[in-house]
MOPAC internal coordinates of N, CA, C and O (Angstrom, degrees):
PM7 1SCF
backbone

  N    0.0000 0     0.00 0     0.00 0    0    0    0
  C    1.4490 1     0.00 0     0.00 0    1    0    0
  C    1.5326 1   108.24 1     0.00 0    2    1    0
  O    1.2310 1   120.14 1   -48.05 1    3    2    1
  N    1.3596 1   117.34 1   131.95 1    3    2    1
  C    1.4697 1   118.90 1  -178.41 1    5    3    2
  C    1.5209 1   111.42 1   -66.84 1    6    5    3
  O    1.2310 1   122.13 1   -28.84 1    7    6    5
  N    1.3248 1   113.53 1   151.16 1    7    6    5
  C    1.4621 1   119.68 1   178.39 1    9    7    6
  C    1.5240 1   110.22 1   -67.35 1   10    9    7
  O    1.2310 1   121.06 1   -33.05 1   11   10    9
  N    1.3019 1   115.57 1   146.95 1   11   10    9
  C    1.4649 1   120.96 1   176.38 1   13   11   10
  C    1.5224 1   109.00 1   -70.84 1   14   13   11
  O    1.2310 1   120.15 1   -33.61 1   15   14   13
  N    1.3471 1   117.33 1   146.39 1   15   14   13
  C    1.4645 1   119.06 1   177.90 1   17   15   14
  C    1.5239 1   110.72 1   -59.15 1   18   17   15
  O    1.2310 1   121.40 1   -34.15 1   19   18   17
  N    1.3047 1   114.92 1   145.85 1   19   18   17
  C    1.4616 1   119.79 1  -178.88 1   21   19   18
  C    1.5165 1   109.94 1  -119.21 1   22   21   19
  O    1.2310 1   120.90 1   -17.51 1   23   22   21
  N    1.3116 1   115.89 1   162.49 1   23   22   21
  C    1.4589 1   121.37 1   175.23 1   25   23   22
  C    1.5230 1   108.52 1   -71.82 1   26   25   23
  O    1.2310 1   119.88 1   -26.38 1   27   26   25
  N    1.3499 1   117.84 1   153.62 1   27   26   25
  C    1.4610 1   119.24 1   174.75 1   29   27   26
  C    1.5238 1   110.33 1   -59.07 1   30   29   27
  O    1.2310 1   120.70 1   -35.71 1   31   30   29
  N    1.3214 1   116.26 1   144.29 1   31   30   29
  C    1.4637 1   120.53 1   177.60 1   33   31   30
  C    1.5230 1   109.40 1   -65.03 1   34   33   31
  O    1.2310 1   120.78 1   -27.08 1   35   34   33
  N    1.3062 1   116.11 1   152.92 1   35   34   33
  C    1.4679 1   121.03 1  -178.57 1   37   35   34
  C    1.5213 1   111.75 1   -59.61 1   38   37   35
  O    1.2310 1   120.02 1   154.77 1   39   38   37
  N    1.3299 1   117.58 1   -25.23 1   39   38   37
  C    1.4595 1   120.80 1   179.94 1   41   39   38
  C    1.5252 1   111.82 1   -87.44 1   42   41   39
  O    1.2310 1   119.58 1   173.41 1   43   42   41
  N    1.3160 1   118.41 1    -6.59 1   43   42   41
  C    1.4574 1   122.52 1   179.51 1   45   43   42
  C    1.5262 1   109.71 1   -67.23 1   46   45   43
  O    1.2310 1   119.77 1   -37.41 1   47   46   45
  N    1.3520 1   118.04 1   142.59 1   47   46   45
  C    1.4656 1   119.33 1   179.02 1   49   47   46
  C    1.5242 1   112.81 1   -65.19 1   50   49   47
  O    1.2310 1   120.07 1   162.46 1   51   50   49
  N    1.3318 1   117.48 1   -17.54 1   51   50   49
  C    1.4575 1   119.98 1   179.30 1   53   51   50
  C    1.5243 1   112.33 1  -106.56 1   54   53   51
  O    1.2310 1   120.42 1  -164.82 1   55   54   53
  N    1.3338 1   116.81 1    15.18 1   55   54   53
  C    1.4674 1   120.61 1  -179.26 1   57   55   54
  C    1.5239 1   110.61 1   -64.96 1   58   57   55
  O    1.2310 1   121.16 1   -33.51 1   59   58   57
  N    1.3122 1   115.38 1   146.49 1   59   58   57
  C    1.4583 1   120.65 1   177.03 1   61   59   58
  C    1.5194 1   110.33 1   -68.93 1   62   61   59
  O    1.2310 1   119.89 1   -31.86 1   63   62   61
  N    1.3346 1   117.82 1   148.14 1   63   62   61
  C    1.4586 1   119.64 1   176.42 1   65   63   62
  C    1.5281 1   109.99 1   -66.44 1   66   65   63
  O    1.2310 1   120.37 1   -27.55 1   67   66   65
  N    1.3278 1   116.90 1   152.45 1   67   66   65
  C    1.4674 1   118.87 1   178.57 1   69   67   66
  C    1.5300 1   110.20 1   -65.88 1   70   69   67
  O    1.2310 1   120.07 1   -38.33 1   71   70   69
  N    1.3327 1   117.47 1   141.67 1   71   70   69
  C    1.4641 1   119.83 1  -176.40 1   73   71   70
  C    1.5235 1   114.37 1   -73.77 1   74   73   71
  O    1.2310 1   119.59 1   169.96 1   75   74   73
  N    1.3283 1   118.38 1   -10.04 1   75   74   73
  C    1.4641 1   120.49 1  -175.01 1   77   75   74
  C    1.5286 1   113.61 1   -91.79 1   78   77   75
  O    1.2310 1   119.33 1  -163.36 1   79   78   77
  N    1.3234 1   118.89 1    16.64 1   79   78   77
  C    1.4649 1   121.24 1   176.66 1   81   79   78
  C    1.5291 1   108.59 1   -99.27 1   82   81   79
  O    1.2310 1   120.61 1   -15.58 1   83   82   81
  N    1.3232 1   116.43 1   164.42 1   83   82   81
  C    1.4604 1   121.04 1   179.46 1   85   83   82
  C    1.5222 1   111.84 1   -66.86 1   86   85   83
  O    1.2310 1   120.42 1   -14.13 1   87   86   85
  N    1.3111 1   116.80 1   165.87 1   87   86   85
  C    1.4605 1   122.40 1  -175.87 1   89   87   86
  C    1.5291 1   112.20 1   -61.30 1   90   89   87
  O    1.2310 1   120.20 1   136.25 1   91   90   89
  N    1.3358 1   117.22 1   -43.75 1   91   90   89
  C    1.4619 1   119.77 1  -179.61 1   93   91   90
  C    1.5210 1   111.14 1   -65.78 1   94   93   91
  O    1.2310 1   120.26 1   136.99 1   95   94   93
  N    1.3193 1   117.10 1   -43.01 1   95   94   93
  C    1.4634 1   121.08 1   178.82 1   97   95   94
  C    1.5315 1   110.07 1   -65.06 1   98   97   95
  O    1.2310 1   120.57 1   139.68 1   99   98   97
  N    1.3315 1   116.52 1   -40.32 1   99   98   97
  C    1.4637 1   120.86 1   179.08 1  101   99   98
  C    1.5328 1   110.05 1   -62.05 1  102  101   99
  O    1.2310 1   120.52 1   136.75 1  103  102  101
  N    1.3420 1   116.61 1   -43.25 1  103  102  101
  C    1.4600 1   120.91 1   178.67 1  105  103  102
  C    1.5229 1   110.66 1   -62.97 1  106  105  103
  O    1.2310 1   120.28 1   136.86 1  107  106  105
  N    1.3330 1   117.07 1   -43.14 1  107  106  105
  C    1.4644 1   121.32 1   179.54 1  109  107  106
  C    1.5284 1   110.58 1   -62.71 1  110  109  107
  O    1.2310 1   120.47 1   134.40 1  111  110  109
  N    1.3229 1   116.71 1   -45.60 1  111  110  109
  C    1.4655 1   120.74 1   179.16 1  113  111  110
  C    1.5251 1   111.46 1   -64.56 1  114  113  111
  O    1.2310 1   120.42 1   143.59 1  115  114  113
  N    1.3212 1   116.80 1   -36.41 1  115  114  113
  C    1.4618 1   120.54 1   178.70 1  117  115  114
  C    1.5224 1   110.93 1   -66.10 1  118  117  115
  O    1.2310 1   120.02 1   137.18 1  119  118  117
  N    1.3279 1   117.58 1   -42.82 1  119  118  117
  C    1.4637 1   121.27 1   177.62 1  121  119  118
  C    1.5272 1   110.10 1   -61.97 1  122  121  119
  O    1.2310 1   120.07 1   135.91 1  123  122  121
  N    1.3234 1   117.47 1   -44.09 1  123  122  121
  C    1.4646 1   120.75 1   177.84 1  125  123  122
  C    1.5244 1   110.83 1   -60.77 1  126  125  123
  O    1.2310 1   120.57 1   138.44 1  127  126  125
  N    1.3299 1   116.51 1   -41.56 1  127  126  125
  C    1.4685 1   121.24 1   179.12 1  129  127  126
  C    1.5322 1   110.43 1   -62.74 1  130  129  127
  O    1.2310 1   120.44 1   135.27 1  131  130  129
  N    1.3225 1   116.77 1   -44.73 1  131  130  129
  C    1.4592 1   120.47 1   179.49 1  133  131  130
  C    1.5219 1   111.62 1   -64.17 1  134  133  131
  O    1.2310 1   120.12 1   143.89 1  135  134  133
  N    1.3257 1   117.38 1   -36.11 1  135  134  133
  C    1.4617 1   120.51 1   177.31 1  137  135  134
  C    1.5240 1   110.94 1   -65.71 1  138  137  135
  O    1.2310 1   120.13 1   141.33 1  139  138  137
  N    1.3359 1   117.35 1   -38.67 1  139  138  137
  C    1.4652 1   120.25 1   177.12 1  141  139  138
  C    1.5249 1   110.69 1   -65.28 1  142  141  139
  O    1.2310 1   120.75 1   137.95 1  143  142  141
  N    1.3236 1   116.18 1   -42.05 1  143  142  141
  C    1.4641 1   119.78 1   178.48 1  145  143  142
  C    1.5203 1   109.81 1   -64.41 1  146  145  143
  O    1.2310 1   120.01 1   135.96 1  147  146  145
  N    1.3279 1   117.59 1   -44.04 1  147  146  145
  C    1.4560 1   121.50 1  -179.73 1  149  147  146
  C    1.5231 1   110.94 1   -61.64 1  150  149  147
  O    1.2310 1   120.09 1   138.56 1  151  150  149
  N    1.3272 1   117.43 1   -41.44 1  151  150  149
  C    1.4616 1   119.64 1  -179.70 1  153  151  150
  C    1.5218 1   110.65 1   -64.87 1  154  153  151
  O    1.2310 1   120.11 1   146.27 1  155  154  153
  N    1.3248 1   117.40 1   -33.73 1  155  154  153
  C    1.4608 1   119.93 1   176.46 1  157  155  154
  C    1.5238 1   110.71 1   -66.92 1  158  157  155
  O    1.2310 1   120.40 1   142.17 1  159  158  157
  N    1.3181 1   116.85 1   -37.83 1  159  158  157
  C    1.4584 1   120.28 1  -179.29 1  161  159  158
  C    1.5199 1   112.03 1   -70.33 1  162  161  159
  O    1.2310 1   120.37 1   140.20 1  163  162  161
  N    1.3316 1   116.90 1   -39.80 1  163  162  161
  C    1.4572 1   119.24 1  -176.52 1  165  163  162
  C    1.5221 1   112.60 1   -78.75 1  166  165  163
  O    1.2310 1   119.70 1   156.27 1  167  166  165
  N    1.3211 1   118.18 1   -23.73 1  167  166  165
  C    1.4604 1   119.60 1  -179.90 1  169  167  166
  C    1.5216 1   112.27 1   -94.96 1  170  169  167
  O    1.2310 1   119.97 1   167.61 1  171  170  169
  N    1.3234 1   117.66 1   -12.39 1  171  170  169
  C    1.4653 1   120.35 1   179.80 1  173  171  170
  C    1.5274 1   109.14 1   -70.70 1  174  173  171
  O    1.2310 1   120.25 1   -37.59 1  175  174  173
  N    1.3273 1   117.12 1   142.41 1  175  174  173
  C    1.4613 1   118.82 1   177.92 1  177  175  174
  C    1.5230 1   110.40 1   -64.88 1  178  177  175
  O    1.2310 1   120.85 1   -31.08 1  179  178  177
  N    1.3181 1   115.97 1   148.92 1  179  178  177
  C    1.4581 1   120.23 1   179.28 1  181  179  178
  C    1.5167 1   108.84 1   -70.48 1  182  181  179
  O    1.2310 1   120.68 1   -60.58 1  183  182  181
  N    1.3159 1   116.30 1   119.42 1  183  182  181
  C    1.4602 1   122.23 1  -172.17 1  185  183  182
  C    1.5206 1   113.30 1   -72.04 1  186  185  183
  O    1.2310 1   119.54 1   148.82 1  187  186  185
  N    1.3170 1   118.49 1   -31.18 1  187  186  185
  C    1.4527 1   120.39 1   176.62 1  189  187  186
  C    1.5148 1   115.55 1    82.38 1  190  189  187
  O    1.2310 1   119.42 1  -162.90 1  191  190  189
  N    1.3198 1   118.71 1    17.10 1  191  190  189
  C    1.4631 1   120.15 1   178.68 1  193  191  190
  C    1.5246 1   111.64 1   -62.65 1  194  193  191
  O    1.2310 1   120.46 1   154.06 1  195  194  193
  N    1.3222 1   116.72 1   -25.94 1  195  194  193
  C    1.4632 1   121.32 1   178.86 1  197  195  194
  C    1.5240 1   111.25 1  -113.37 1  198  197  195
  O    1.2310 1   120.30 1  -158.08 1  199  198  197
  N    1.3146 1   117.02 1    21.92 1  199  198  197
  C    1.4644 1   121.61 1  -175.98 1  201  199  198
  C    1.5275 1   110.93 1   -54.99 1  202  201  199
  O    1.2310 1   121.65 1   -56.00 1  203  202  201
  N    1.3361 1   114.45 1   124.00 1  203  202  201
  C    1.4520 1   120.83 1   176.96 1  205  203  202
  C    1.5185 1   115.20 1    77.81 1  206  205  203
  O    1.2310 1   119.49 1  -176.80 1  207  206  205
  N    1.3030 1   118.57 1     3.20 1  207  206  205
  C    1.4665 1   121.69 1  -177.14 1  209  207  206
  C    1.5278 1   111.07 1   -86.05 1  210  209  207
  O    1.2310 1   121.52 1   -23.38 1  211  210  209
  N    1.3288 1   114.69 1   156.62 1  211  210  209
  C    1.4529 1   122.68 1   173.59 1  213  211  210
  C    1.5198 1   106.91 1  -106.04 1  214  213  211
  O    1.2310 1   120.16 1   -53.85 1  215  214  213
  N    1.3289 1   117.30 1   126.15 1  215  214  213
  C    1.4662 1   121.57 1  -174.56 1  217  215  214
  C    1.5211 1   110.62 1  -122.37 1  218  217  215
  O    1.2310 1   121.25 1   -41.05 1  219  218  217
  N    1.3158 1   115.22 1   138.95 1  219  218  217
  C    1.4571 1   122.34 1   174.28 1  221  219  218
  C    1.5203 1   107.05 1  -113.76 1  222  221  219
  O    1.2310 1   120.65 1   -56.23 1  223  222  221
  N    1.3210 1   116.36 1   123.77 1  223  222  221
  C    1.4633 1   121.10 1  -177.27 1  225  223  222
  C    1.5223 1   108.11 1  -124.78 1  226  225  223
  O    1.2310 1   120.89 1   -54.92 1  227  226  225
  N    1.3174 1   115.91 1   125.08 1  227  226  225
  C    1.4617 1   120.66 1   178.47 1  229  227  226
  C    1.5245 1   109.77 1  -102.22 1  230  229  227
  O    1.2310 1   121.17 1   -21.51 1  231  230  229
  N    1.3043 1   115.37 1   158.49 1  231  230  229
  C    1.4615 1   120.41 1   176.62 1  233  231  230
  C    1.5094 1   114.07 1    72.63 1  234  233  231
  O    1.2310 1   120.45 1  -140.19 1  235  234  233
  N    1.3406 1   116.75 1    39.81 1  235  234  233
  C    1.4646 1   120.28 1  -176.38 1  237  235  234
  C    1.5285 1   113.19 1   -98.30 1  238  237  235
  O    1.2310 1   119.75 1  -175.70 1  239  238  237
  N    1.3130 1   118.09 1     4.30 1  239  238  237
  C    1.4623 1   121.11 1  -173.47 1  241  239  238
  C    1.5094 1   116.00 1   -74.32 1  242  241  239
  O    1.2310 1   119.78 1   157.47 1  243  242  241
  N    1.3148 1   118.03 1   -22.53 1  243  242  241
  C    1.4596 1   120.60 1  -178.83 1  245  243  242
  C    1.5265 1   110.14 1   -71.66 1  246  245  243
  O    1.2310 1   120.49 1   -40.85 1  247  246  245
  N    1.3105 1   116.67 1   139.15 1  247  246  245
  C    1.4644 1   120.82 1  -177.90 1  249  247  246
  C    1.5239 1   111.93 1   -66.04 1  250  249  247
  O    1.2310 1   119.89 1   145.66 1  251  250  249
  N    1.3293 1   117.82 1   -34.34 1  251  250  249
  C    1.4615 1   121.19 1  -177.70 1  253  251  250
  C    1.5236 1   111.65 1  -121.20 1  254  253  251
  O    1.2310 1   119.97 1  -150.38 1  255  254  253
  N    1.3224 1   117.66 1    29.62 1  255  254  253
  C    1.4555 1   120.48 1  -173.50 1  257  255  254
  C    1.5186 1   115.02 1   -93.50 1  258  257  255
  O    1.2310 1   121.92 1    -6.27 1  259  258  257
  N    1.3203 1   113.93 1   173.73 1  259  258  257
  C    1.4577 1   121.93 1  -179.65 1  261  259  258
  C    1.5243 1   110.95 1   -67.07 1  262  261  259
  O    1.2310 1   120.11 1   142.14 1  263  262  261
  N    1.3350 1   117.39 1   -37.86 1  263  262  261
  C    1.4591 1   120.12 1  -179.70 1  265  263  262
  C    1.5205 1   111.92 1   -61.09 1  266  265  263
  O    1.2310 1   120.55 1   136.39 1  267  266  265
  N    1.3112 1   116.55 1   -43.61 1  267  266  265
  C    1.4714 1   121.14 1   178.53 1  269  267  266
  C    1.5274 1   110.25 1   -63.83 1  270  269  267
  O    1.2310 1   120.40 1   135.19 1  271  270  269
  N    1.3244 1   116.84 1   -44.81 1  271  270  269
  C    1.4661 1   120.61 1   178.83 1  273  271  270
  C    1.5241 1   110.62 1   -63.06 1  274  273  271
  O    1.2310 1   120.49 1   142.49 1  275  274  273
  N    1.3223 1   116.66 1   -37.51 1  275  274  273
  C    1.4612 1   120.88 1   178.45 1  277  275  274
  C    1.5228 1   110.59 1   -64.15 1  278  277  275
  O    1.2310 1   120.14 1   139.54 1  279  278  277
  N    1.3232 1   117.34 1   -40.46 1  279  278  277
  C    1.4631 1   120.64 1   178.53 1  281  279  278
  C    1.5271 1   110.88 1   -59.27 1  282  281  279
  O    1.2310 1   120.23 1   135.60 1  283  282  281
  N    1.3224 1   117.16 1   -44.40 1  283  282  281
  C    1.4627 1   120.30 1   178.15 1  285  283  282
  C    1.5276 1   111.17 1   -67.02 1  286  285  283
  O    1.2310 1   120.43 1   140.41 1  287  286  285
  N    1.3193 1   116.78 1   -39.59 1  287  286  285
  C    1.4679 1   120.07 1   179.69 1  289  287  286
  C    1.5265 1   110.65 1   -64.48 1  290  289  287
  O    1.2310 1   119.97 1   136.54 1  291  290  289
  N    1.3307 1   117.66 1   -43.46 1  291  290  289
  C    1.4641 1   120.85 1  -179.94 1  293  291  290
  C    1.5317 1   110.47 1   -65.65 1  294  293  291
  O    1.2310 1   120.26 1   139.73 1  295  294  293
  N    1.3208 1   117.10 1   -40.27 1  295  294  293
  C    1.4647 1   119.90 1   177.10 1  297  295  294
  C    1.5229 1   110.02 1   -62.47 1  298  297  295
  O    1.2310 1   120.73 1   138.74 1  299  298  297
  N    1.3198 1   116.20 1   -41.26 1  299  298  297
  C    1.4653 1   120.54 1   179.19 1  301  299  298
  C    1.5235 1   111.22 1   -65.25 1  302  301  299
  O    1.2310 1   120.41 1   148.61 1  303  302  301
  N    1.3205 1   116.82 1   -31.39 1  303  302  301
  C    1.4611 1   121.15 1  -179.99 1  305  303  302
  C    1.5260 1   112.24 1   -82.32 1  306  305  303
  O    1.2310 1   119.74 1  -176.90 1  307  306  305
  N    1.3282 1   118.10 1     3.10 1  307  306  305
  C    1.4542 1   121.04 1   171.58 1  309  307  306
  C    1.5113 1   116.46 1    98.40 1  310  309  307
  O    1.2310 1   119.40 1  -164.59 1  311  310  309
  N    1.3261 1   118.75 1    15.41 1  311  310  309
  C    1.4639 1   120.29 1   178.07 1  313  311  310
  C    1.5276 1   109.38 1   -57.82 1  314  313  311
  O    1.2310 1   120.75 1   -39.45 1  315  314  313
  N    1.3380 1   116.16 1   140.55 1  315  314  313
  C    1.4612 1   121.53 1  -178.21 1  317  315  314
  C    1.5288 1   111.09 1   -83.43 1  318  317  315
  O    1.2310 1   120.57 1   138.29 1  319  318  317
  N    1.3312 1   116.52 1   -41.71 1  319  318  317
  C    1.4630 1   122.62 1   179.72 1  321  319  318
  C    1.5179 1   109.22 1  -130.86 1  322  321  319
  O    1.2310 1   120.70 1   -41.31 1  323  322  321
  N    1.3171 1   116.26 1   138.69 1  323  322  321
  C    1.4582 1   122.00 1   173.38 1  325  323  322
  C    1.5207 1   108.30 1  -121.69 1  326  325  323
  O    1.2310 1   121.01 1   -56.79 1  327  326  325
  N    1.3133 1   115.68 1   123.21 1  327  326  325
  C    1.4527 1   121.76 1   173.25 1  329  327  326
  C    1.5209 1   106.69 1  -105.86 1  330  329  327
  O    1.2310 1   120.56 1   -65.81 1  331  330  329
  N    1.3114 1   116.53 1   114.19 1  331  330  329
  C    1.4625 1   122.50 1  -172.70 1  333  331  330
  C    1.5237 1   109.49 1  -108.38 1  334  333  331
  O    1.2310 1   121.09 1   -50.86 1  335  334  333
  N    1.3275 1   115.52 1   129.14 1  335  334  333
  C    1.4541 1   120.64 1  -176.97 1  337  335  334
  C    1.5171 1   111.15 1  -129.15 1  338  337  335
  O    1.2310 1   121.15 1   -36.28 1  339  338  337
  N    1.3342 1   115.41 1   143.72 1  339  338  337
  C    1.4541 1   120.61 1   172.55 1  341  339  338
  C    1.5136 1   108.63 1  -159.99 1  342  341  339
  O    1.2310 1   121.12 1   -32.24 1  343  342  341
  N    1.3184 1   115.47 1   147.76 1  343  342  341
  C    1.4600 1   120.05 1   179.00 1  345  343  342
  C    1.5247 1   110.71 1   -62.94 1  346  345  343
  O    1.2310 1   119.96 1   138.33 1  347  346  345
  N    1.3123 1   117.68 1   -41.67 1  347  346  345
  C    1.4631 1   122.17 1   176.92 1  349  347  346
  C    1.5211 1   107.63 1  -100.72 1  350  349  347
  O    1.2310 1   120.18 1   -75.61 1  351  350  349
  N    1.3063 1   117.27 1   104.39 1  351  350  349
  C    1.4550 1   121.06 1  -174.58 1  353  351  350
  C    1.5106 1   115.49 1   -88.87 1  354  353  351
  O    1.2310 1   119.58 1  -167.11 1  355  354  353
  N    1.3231 1   118.40 1    12.89 1  355  354  353
  C    1.4650 1   120.28 1  -174.55 1  357  355  354
  C    1.5273 1   113.25 1   -65.24 1  358  357  355
  O    1.2310 1   119.28 1   151.21 1  359  358  357
  N    1.3271 1   118.98 1   -28.79 1  359  358  357
  C    1.4667 1   121.13 1  -179.22 1  361  359  358
  C    1.5263 1   113.05 1   -96.37 1  362  361  359
  O    1.2310 1   119.89 1   176.69 1  363  362  361
  N    1.3265 1   117.81 1    -3.31 1  363  362  361
  C    1.4618 1   120.07 1  -175.32 1  365  363  362
  C    1.5291 1   113.91 1   -65.15 1  366  365  363
  O    1.2310 1   118.40 1   139.70 1  367  366  365
  N    1.3332 1   120.65 1   -40.30 1  367  366  365
  C    1.4717 1   118.62 1   177.87 1  369  367  366
  C    1.5314 1   113.08 1   -59.91 1  370  369  367
  O    1.2310 1   119.98 1   140.78 1  371  370  369
  N    1.3342 1   117.64 1   -39.22 1  371  370  369
  C    1.4677 1   120.48 1   178.01 1  373  371  370
  C    1.5218 1   110.99 1   -65.58 1  374  373  371
  O    1.2310 1   120.61 1   139.71 1  375  374  373
  N    1.3277 1   116.44 1   -40.29 1  375  374  373
  C    1.4620 1   120.57 1   178.33 1  377  375  374
  C    1.5197 1   110.28 1   -64.46 1  378  377  375
  O    1.2310 1   120.60 1   135.90 1  379  378  377
  N    1.3199 1   116.46 1   -44.10 1  379  378  377
  C    1.4638 1   120.43 1   179.04 1  381  379  378
  C    1.5329 1   110.48 1   -59.33 1  382  381  379
  O    1.2310 1   120.46 1   135.04 1  383  382  381
  N    1.3165 1   116.72 1   -44.96 1  383  382  381
  C    1.4662 1   121.22 1   179.80 1  385  383  382
  C    1.5323 1   111.11 1   -62.44 1  386  385  383
  O    1.2310 1   120.34 1   136.27 1  387  386  385
  N    1.3282 1   116.95 1   -43.73 1  387  386  385
  C    1.4702 1   121.08 1   179.77 1  389  387  386
  C    1.5224 1   111.36 1   -63.37 1  390  389  387
  O    1.2310 1   120.71 1   137.42 1  391  390  389
  N    1.3309 1   116.25 1   -42.58 1  391  390  389
  C    1.4684 1   119.86 1   179.67 1  393  391  390
  C    1.5244 1   111.20 1   -65.98 1  394  393  391
  O    1.2310 1   120.47 1   136.64 1  395  394  393
  N    1.3250 1   116.71 1   -43.36 1  395  394  393
  C    1.4666 1   119.60 1  -179.50 1  397  395  394
  C    1.5281 1   111.28 1   -65.35 1  398  397  395
  O    1.2310 1   120.47 1   146.31 1  399  398  397
  N    1.3196 1   116.70 1   -33.69 1  399  398  397
  C    1.4643 1   120.30 1   178.08 1  401  399  398
  C    1.5259 1   110.82 1   -69.18 1  402  401  399
  O    1.2310 1   120.47 1   136.30 1  403  402  401
  N    1.3287 1   116.70 1   -43.70 1  403  402  401
  C    1.4661 1   120.94 1  -178.13 1  405  403  402
  C    1.5256 1   112.43 1   -76.98 1  406  405  403
  O    1.2310 1   120.27 1   145.73 1  407  406  405
  N    1.3361 1   117.08 1   -34.27 1  407  406  405
  C    1.4681 1   121.69 1  -175.30 1  409  407  406
  C    1.5291 1   108.92 1  -135.33 1  410  409  407
  O    1.2310 1   119.86 1  -102.90 1  411  410  409
  N    1.3331 1   117.87 1    77.10 1  411  410  409
  C    1.4651 1   120.37 1  -174.56 1  413  411  410
  C    1.5263 1   114.09 1   -64.01 1  414  413  411
  O    1.2310 1   119.76 1   159.74 1  415  414  413
  N    1.3223 1   118.06 1   -20.26 1  415  414  413
  C    1.4614 1   120.35 1  -179.61 1  417  415  414
  C    1.5247 1   113.30 1   -81.79 1  418  417  415
  O    1.2310 1   119.77 1   171.12 1  419  418  417
  N    1.3167 1   118.05 1    -8.88 1  419  418  417
  C    1.4638 1   122.15 1  -179.14 1  421  419  418
  C    1.5268 1   108.91 1   -92.66 1  422  421  419
  O    1.2310 1   120.80 1   -52.02 1  423  422  421
  N    1.3241 1   116.07 1   127.98 1  423  422  421
  C    1.4610 1   120.32 1   176.62 1  425  423  422
  C    1.5246 1   108.40 1   -84.72 1  426  425  423
  O    1.2310 1   120.83 1   -52.81 1  427  426  425
  N    1.3213 1   116.02 1   127.19 1  427  426  425
  C    1.4628 1   121.65 1  -175.65 1  429  427  426
  C    1.5241 1   109.15 1  -117.95 1  430  429  427
  O    1.2310 1   120.98 1   -50.32 1  431  430  429
  N    1.3263 1   115.74 1   129.68 1  431  430  429
  C    1.4600 1   122.45 1   173.85 1  433  431  430
  C    1.5209 1   107.05 1  -129.11 1  434  433  431
  O    1.2310 1   120.31 1   -34.39 1  435  434  433
  N    1.3155 1   117.01 1   145.61 1  435  434  433
  C    1.4537 1   118.90 1   178.32 1  437  435  434
  C    1.5121 1   110.20 1  -136.74 1  438  437  435
  O    1.2310 1   121.32 1   -23.85 1  439  438  437
  N    1.3104 1   115.09 1   156.15 1  439  438  437
  C    1.4583 1   119.73 1   175.09 1  441  439  438
  C    1.5220 1   109.74 1  -155.40 1  442  441  439
  O    1.2310 1   121.76 1   -21.32 1  443  442  441
  N    1.3166 1   114.23 1   158.68 1  443  442  441
  C    1.4575 1   122.29 1   176.51 1  445  443  442
  C    1.5244 1   106.09 1  -143.52 1  446  445  443
  O    1.2310 1   119.45 1   -14.30 1  447  446  445
  N    1.3086 1   118.65 1   165.70 1  447  446  445
  C    1.4680 1   119.79 1   179.92 1  449  447  446
  C    1.5228 1   112.97 1   -56.26 1  450  449  447
  O    1.2310 1   119.85 1   149.02 1  451  450  449
  N    1.3193 1   117.89 1   -30.98 1  451  450  449
  C    1.4637 1   119.40 1   179.88 1  453  451  450
  C    1.5179 1   111.18 1   -65.93 1  454  453  451
  O    1.2310 1   120.19 1   149.04 1  455  454  453
  N    1.3307 1   117.23 1   -30.96 1  455  454  453
  C    1.4633 1   120.53 1   176.98 1  457  455  454
  C    1.5183 1   109.15 1   -64.89 1  458  457  455
  O    1.2310 1   120.38 1   135.39 1  459  458  457
  N    1.3290 1   116.87 1   -44.61 1  459  458  457
  C    1.4555 1   120.73 1  -178.48 1  461  459  458
  C    1.5257 1   111.69 1   -71.76 1  462  461  459
  O    1.2310 1   120.08 1   147.44 1  463  462  461
  N    1.3233 1   117.46 1   -32.56 1  463  462  461
  C    1.4608 1   120.41 1  -178.61 1  465  463  462
  C    1.5215 1   111.64 1   -70.81 1  466  465  463
  O    1.2310 1   119.72 1   152.69 1  467  466  465
  N    1.3167 1   118.13 1   -27.31 1  467  466  465
  C    1.4603 1   120.20 1  -177.64 1  469  467  466
  C    1.5203 1   112.09 1   -85.91 1  470  469  467
  O    1.2310 1   120.01 1   168.77 1  471  470  469
  N    1.3053 1   117.59 1   -11.23 1  471  470  469
  C    1.4673 1   120.99 1   179.61 1  473  471  470
  C    1.5242 1   109.53 1   -99.58 1  474  473  471
  O    1.2310 1   120.93 1   -35.63 1  475  474  473
  N    1.3373 1   115.83 1   144.37 1  475  474  473
  C    1.4669 1   119.39 1   176.80 1  477  475  474
  C    1.4967 1   111.25 1  -123.41 1  478  477  475
  O    1.2310 1   120.10 1   180.00 1  479  478  477

């Protein structure tokens, strides 16, 4: 029987901060942890699991949401086209710009209901 997943070891660069520190220290340690994780993601070679694929991702409008993170993950995995959708499209241009800067070979298109409502 396979072993159950375990938490990262305290010595791991992605280990969670100890819960017994103050709120400000915990926030600082969390930001440092996220920066280490981000650096691992940006320096890792593109695996290509989605190489050449066309992906449609909904719910990408939140600045810190799962949809936005998924868009970056799919681009990193080699997706050829990303179609990004969200009901509130106010953050989509910034997301498109960030994706094109990080992954210039990925074609990014976005839409929201307001885009469709203004077209006839």
